[in-house]
N, C-alpha and C positions, 0 to 999 in steps of 0.2 A: 638740221633738216629745217626747209621751208617748203610749205606751203604756197605756189602760187594758182590764184585765178583767172580766167581769162577770158572773156567775154568779147566777141566776133562780130559785127553785126556788118551788112551792107551800107553804105553812105547811102546818107539821103535823099539824096540826087538818081540815085540808081533804084527804077523799077525793080519792086521783089515780087513776081509771080508766085510764088508761094506763100507768103504773105498774107497777099490777096486772096488766094482763094483759102485758106485756113477763115479770114475775113467773112468772104461770100458765107461760108459754111455756119459759122459763128451765129452771124445774121437770119440763118434759116431754120436755128434753133429758136428765133424770136427774141435775140439780144442785138437790140439794133440799136442800143446805144452805144455798141461798140465802135469807133469812129476810122482806127486807123490799126493796122496787124502789121507788123515787121517779124520775119523768124532770122535767128542768128544760132551761133556755136557754144555752147560753155564749155570750157576746158579744163582740169584739172592737171596740175604738176606736182611732183614732188621733186623734191632738187636738194642735194646734196652736197651741202658747203656751209662756210661758218660765219658767212659776211650778208647780212640782209642786201648792202649794195651789190653783191656779187649775183645773188639770188634774182636781183630783177634788173641786171644788165643781160644776164644768160637769158630768162625771161623775154625780154624786148628783143634779144635778139633770132631767138624761138621765133617768137611773132611774126617779127619782119620775115623769115626766110622759109618761113615754111606755113606756118596756123594763117595768117590772112596775106589777102592778095588785095597788093596797096592801090590799086587802080580802084578797084573797087568796094576796098571792106574798109571799116576803121577797129578801133581796140582799143581796151586798155583792161587793166590789171590788179590784182590786189597780190600785197605778198604778205605771208604772217610766217614767224617763225614757230613750228608748231614742236619745239622742244621745252618751249614756254606752257604747255598746256600740263 
């Protein structure tokens, strides 16, 4: 069994209005040293397979087909064998 931890973020060239709203709120609390805020998604999957390579392939396919919009978003992930813990 494997665990995949996925982070999906807007590409740097895409305006992030939610991030800007949060940044403004942070600064209104007096934290003026915060210069940039971006909002993203964090997803965890448990994958029932016996191969690290297959877990990575499945995770990548799920990201491409469902979790990330390839026009606007980037993603990265880590896969770990949870049977080793």
